[in-house]
N, C-alpha and C positions, 0 to 999 in steps of 0.2 A: 362203740363198746368201750367200757371202762373196766379195767382190772385193777383192783386194789392189791398192793403187795401183801397185805395181811391175809387176803383171801386166796392167794396163789399157793398151791401145794408145793412144799419143799420135798424134793426127791433126792435121796442119797445115791450118788453115782458110784462111789467107792469111799473107803475111809479117808476123810479129809477133804471130800469134794461133794458138793450138792448143786442142784439146779432148781430154778422156779420158772416154769413156763408162764409168761405174762400174756400179752395180747396176741391173738392169732387171727389172721385174716385169710382170705382165699389164696393169696399169693406170697405171704410172708408171715414170719412169727418173730417175736422177741423173747429172749431167754436170759435170765440172770444166773450167773455161775459164781459160786463162792468156793475158794480153794484155800486150804491150810498150807502154811509154809512147809516146804519139803515134799509135797505131794507131786505125783507125776501123772500126767494125762497120757495114756498109752497111744502109740501111733494108730491112726484110724483114717478113714476117708468116707465120704458120702456124696451122693449126687446133687446136693444142695450147694448153692453159692452161700458164702458165709462172710459177713463183715462183723468186726468186733471192736469194742472200746474198753480199754483198761480204766476202770473207775478208781481203783486203789491197788497198791501192791506193785510187785515186780515179778517178771517171769522170763524164761527163755523159750521162745516159740520157734519150732522148726516147721517150715512150710516147704514141702518137697525136700531139696537138699540144702536149703538156706536156713541158717539160724539167725534169730533176731532177739536182742535184749530189749524188752519192753518195760515201760513203767507207766504210772498213772498219767492219763492224758493222751497216751498213744493209741492208735487204731491200726487195723489191718484188714486185708481182704484175702480170702482163700477161695481159689477157683474150685468148681465142682470136681470131684474124683481125684483131688490132689491129697496125698497122705500128709498128715500133720500130727504134731505132738507138742507137749509143753512140760517144762519143769518149773515148778512154782518156787520162786526165791523168797518172797515174803507173802504173808497172808494177803490174798487178792480177791477182788470182786471184778467180774468181767461181764459186760453186756454183749450178747451176740444176736445178730439178726440172720435168719435163714430164709432163703428163697429157692424153691417153694418151702412151705413149712415141713419140718421133719415129722413124719407120722409117728415115730417112736417117742417123740416129746409131747405129743398132744395130751 
């Protein structure tokens, strides 16, 4: 399956943040997130494993009780059901992979 970025539907998550669900398989999915400087991703958790890659920008990512300053080129792993949140320092683009796919992102 090939998914062209221009064909993927952009969904506004909240003001200053959007996502595009790209390829989805039986056991994983890849999602592109775009965040505007100053936006805050509220604390949340889900039963999916999550790995991410910061394509551009800078952010402060909280995973559980630990805070991490991330920038372009950095990556991360979030275990299932662990609360996490982020504060966006600069305009950012992040690619996340979820396993299994998040049903709410299909």
